C-alpha beads as a LAMMPS data file, in Angstrom:
LAMMPS data file: protein, C-alpha beads

53 atoms
52 bonds

1 atom types
1 bond types

-500.0 500.0 xlo xhi
-500.0 500.0 ylo yhi
-500.0 500.0 zlo zhi

Masses

1 110.0

Atoms # bond

1 1 1 -399.963 -91.015 -341.974
2 1 1 -400.368 -87.537 -340.607
3 1 1 -398.903 -85.234 -337.983
4 1 1 -402.254 -84.995 -336.208
5 1 1 -404.758 -87.852 -336.104
6 1 1 -408.123 -87.340 -334.480
7 1 1 -411.663 -88.680 -334.579
8 1 1 -412.502 -86.829 -337.815
9 1 1 -409.460 -88.361 -339.528
10 1 1 -410.406 -91.861 -338.401
11 1 1 -414.016 -91.355 -339.533
12 1 1 -412.875 -90.122 -342.959
13 1 1 -410.567 -93.106 -343.359
14 1 1 -413.329 -95.536 -342.372
15 1 1 -415.678 -93.991 -344.971
16 1 1 -413.142 -93.979 -347.812
17 1 1 -411.137 -97.178 -347.304
18 1 1 -412.646 -100.648 -347.171
19 1 1 -409.467 -102.466 -346.116
20 1 1 -407.396 -102.221 -342.959
21 1 1 -405.184 -99.215 -342.483
22 1 1 -403.022 -97.959 -339.672
23 1 1 -403.381 -94.467 -338.286
24 1 1 -399.721 -93.550 -337.913
25 1 1 -398.541 -90.222 -336.519
26 1 1 -395.662 -88.589 -338.377
27 1 1 -393.353 -86.041 -336.736
28 1 1 -394.502 -82.620 -337.910
29 1 1 -391.036 -81.198 -338.523
30 1 1 -389.025 -84.343 -339.317
31 1 1 -391.486 -86.454 -341.308
32 1 1 -391.472 -90.233 -341.271
33 1 1 -388.649 -91.500 -339.061
34 1 1 -386.958 -94.949 -339.100
35 1 1 -389.268 -96.331 -336.382
36 1 1 -392.249 -95.240 -338.458
37 1 1 -390.933 -97.043 -341.531
38 1 1 -390.523 -100.193 -339.434
39 1 1 -394.062 -99.897 -338.071
40 1 1 -395.500 -99.524 -341.569
41 1 1 -393.335 -102.348 -342.944
42 1 1 -394.538 -104.686 -340.174
43 1 1 -398.166 -103.683 -340.759
44 1 1 -397.869 -104.274 -344.515
45 1 1 -396.308 -107.699 -343.944
46 1 1 -399.099 -108.617 -341.513
47 1 1 -401.781 -107.574 -343.991
48 1 1 -400.016 -109.512 -346.765
49 1 1 -399.771 -112.581 -344.535
50 1 1 -395.994 -112.704 -344.400
51 1 1 -393.075 -111.611 -342.302
52 1 1 -391.499 -108.171 -342.457
53 1 1 -388.351 -108.085 -344.604

Bonds

1 1 1 2
2 1 2 3
3 1 3 4
4 1 4 5
5 1 5 6
6 1 6 7
7 1 7 8
8 1 8 9
9 1 9 10
10 1 10 11
11 1 11 12
12 1 12 13
13 1 13 14
14 1 14 15
15 1 15 16
16 1 16 17
17 1 17 18
18 1 18 19
19 1 19 20
20 1 20 21
21 1 21 22
22 1 22 23
23 1 23 24
24 1 24 25
25 1 25 26
26 1 26 27
27 1 27 28
28 1 28 29
29 1 29 30
30 1 30 31
31 1 31 32
32 1 32 33
33 1 33 34
34 1 34 35
35 1 35 36
36 1 36 37
37 1 37 38
38 1 38 39
39 1 39 40
40 1 40 41
41 1 41 42
42 1 42 43
43 1 43 44
44 1 44 45
45 1 45 46
46 1 46 47
47 1 47 48
48 1 48 49
49 1 49 50
50 1 50 51
51 1 51 52
52 1 52 53
């Protein structure tokens, strides 16, 4: 999660993380908003093989 995600960020993530991971943009001034929490919750459930709570 970051307020700016570019090619260098994606390359760094690929080098340092072996598992799947979403690149999720966070609002610079407001932080993680409700829609962002839902997106991450759904991603985590998918990775875990279950449904989002």
